[in-house]
N, C-alpha and C positions, 0 to 999 in steps of 0.2 A: 194840739193842746196849747193853751195859753201859757206864755212864759212870764214869770215875775222875777224881780230882783230881791235877793235877800242879803242882808248885811251880816257877815260872819263875825265871830268874836274878835278876830284880828283886824277888823275894819275893812276887809276886802269885800267886794260886791260879787255875788254869784247869781247867774241866771239858772232858774230851775223851772220844771213843769208844774203848773198848778193843776192838781187832780180835783180838789174840791175845797171849799171854804164854808164854814158855818159858824153860827153864833149859838151859844147856849144861854138863853135869856135869864133863867133863874139864878145863874151864877155870874151873869154879865161878863162873859169872856168870849173871845173869838178864837177859832182854831182853823188850822190849815192842814191839808194833806198834800204833800209834795213828792215829786220824783226827780231824781238826778240822772235817770236813764241807766241806773246800775242794774244789771241782770244777776239774780241770785241762783236761778236754775232755769232750765228751758221753759220759756213762756211766762216766767215770773219775774217781776221787777220789784226792787226794794223801794218801799215808800217811807216817808217820814211824816209824823204827826206831831204838831206842836201848837201851842198858843202863840199868837203873834200880835205885834203892834206895828203901826206904820211910823217909821222913823222920820222920813220925809216923803212927800208925795211920790208914790210908786216904788218906794224902797222899804222893805219890811225887816224887822228883827224877830227872831224866834225866841220863845221862852219855854224852857223845858217843863214838862208836866211832872211834878214831884209829889203832889198830893194825891193819895189813893182815892179820895172821894171825887176829885176832879177827873182823874183818869177813868173811874167807873162811869161818870156822866158822859165823858167823851166816847167811850166804847158803846154806851147805850145810844147816843146820838148817831154814831156811825152805823149801827145796826138798823136804826130807823131809816137812814138814808138808803141803805142797800135794799131794805124791804119796800121802799117807796111809799 
């Protein structure tokens, strides 16, 4: 799995696994699905889903999804990715 660098709120840089990244054209936003390798139960890993921006080349900042309309579009896009 590809590793990317994310910049945390405290300014530290963290390496995480990139699961998938996608753009939702009609709202002009980019999203990322990440893993930090955290296991929640046998065979299940915790994932993070966030809007992102590229701070500097190769370093990304995450933006929380707080708008219900945006979150619904993200869930719809993820469903489309899974269904192929």
